[in-house]
C-alpha positions in Angstrom: 10.5 -13.0 69.3 7.4 -12.7 67.2 6.6 -13.7 63.6 5.7 -10.7 61.5 4.7 -12.8 58.5 5.4 -16.0 56.7 4.6 -17.5 53.3 5.5 -20.1 50.7 6.5 -19.0 47.3 8.5 -19.8 44.1 11.3 -17.2 44.8 12.3 -14.5 47.3 15.3 -12.2 47.6 16.3 -9.7 50.3 17.3 -6.4 48.7 20.2 -4.2 49.9 17.7 -1.6 51.1 16.2 -4.1 53.6 13.0 -4.8 51.5 12.1 -8.2 50.2 11.0 -9.2 46.7 8.7 -12.2 46.7 7.4 -14.0 43.6 4.8 -16.7 43.1 3.1 -16.9 46.5 1.0 -20.1 46.8 -1.0 -22.0 49.4 -1.8 -25.2 47.6 -0.1 -27.8 45.4 -1.7 -30.3 43.1 -0.1 -33.8 43.0 -1.0 -36.7 40.8 -0.3 -39.2 43.6 1.3 -39.7 47.0 3.9 -39.7 48.3 4.6 -36.5 46.3 7.7 -34.4 45.8 7.9 -30.7 44.9 11.1 -29.8 43.0 11.5 -26.4 44.5 9.7 -24.1 47.0 10.8 -21.2 49.2 9.7 -20.7 52.8 9.8 -17.0 53.9 9.5 -15.8 57.5 10.3 -12.4 59.0 10.9 -12.4 62.7 11.0 -9.4 65.1 13.2 -9.7 68.2 12.4 -8.4 71.7 14.8 -6.5 74.0 17.2 -8.9 75.6 17.1 -11.3 72.7 20.3 -10.0 71.0 23.2 -12.3 70.2 23.2 -15.7 68.6 19.8 -17.2 68.4 19.1 -20.9 67.5 15.8 -22.4 66.6 14.3 -25.0 64.3 11.4 -25.0 61.8 9.4 -28.2 61.5 7.3 -29.2 58.5 4.3 -31.1 60.0 2.1 -33.4 57.9 -1.7 -33.6 58.2 -1.3 -35.9 61.3 1.1 -33.3 62.9 4.0 -35.7 62.5 7.3 -34.0 61.4 8.3 -34.8 57.9 11.3 -32.3 57.7 13.2 -29.9 60.0 15.4 -26.9 59.3 17.9 -25.9 62.0 18.6 -22.2 62.0 21.2 -20.0 63.7 21.0 -16.2 63.3 22.8 -13.3 64.9 20.5 -10.6 66.4 22.0 -7.1 66.9 21.0 -5.2 70.0 18.2 -2.7 69.6 19.2 0.8 68.9 17.4 3.7 70.6 14.6 5.2 68.5 14.9 2.5 65.9 12.5 -0.4 65.1 13.3 -3.7 66.9 15.8 -5.9 65.1 14.4 -8.2 62.5 15.6 -11.4 60.8 14.4 -12.1 57.2 14.5 -15.8 56.5 14.5 -17.1 53.0 14.8 -20.9 52.8 14.9 -22.5 49.4 13.8 -26.1 49.8 14.6 -28.6 47.1 12.8 -32.0 46.7 10.2 -31.4 49.4 8.6 -34.7 50.4 4.8 -34.9 51.1 3.7 -38.4 52.2 -0.1 -37.8 51.8 -2.7 -35.3 50.7 -3.9 -32.7 53.2 -2.8 -29.6 55.1 0.8 -29.2 56.0 2.3 -26.5 58.2 5.6 -25.0 59.1 6.1 -24.5 62.9 9.0 -22.5 64.3 10.3 -23.9 67.6 12.0 -21.3 69.8 12.4 -21.2 73.6 10.1 -24.1 74.2 7.2 -22.7 72.3 5.9 -23.3 68.8 5.0 -20.4 66.5 2.8 -21.2 63.5 4.3 -20.2 60.2 2.9 -20.6 56.6 0.7 -23.5 55.7 0.4 -25.5 52.5 -2.4 -27.8 51.2 -1.5 -30.8 49.1 -4.4 -31.8 46.8 -4.7 -35.1 45.0 -5.1 -34.2 41.3 -4.7 -37.2 39.0 -4.7 -35.2 35.8 
């Protein structure tokens, strides 16, 4: 499995034609103090599967704080279809709305996908102290 892309945004939808509409991509959030909460954000990741990885696949996505401690985990199960000859490898489009995300301190946060004993870096997000 490999990560084709990942991002954090306000909203995303997978269309019937297999494309994805993404709105309001962001990389940082201001917060008046810490700990902080974000009412709503969406994590998007598109995964491409290798030959032999068809069937039910289970993995997790951890949100790591600036000290690399987990502050949230998503447990994921997806069904991967076998690759069809002369077609692109199978893909999984993940759209995870996250309500009331908790951020204990200012700094750089990152999502990491854990699959098969390895961690794959996903999108990052910087929390900035902005007392305005």
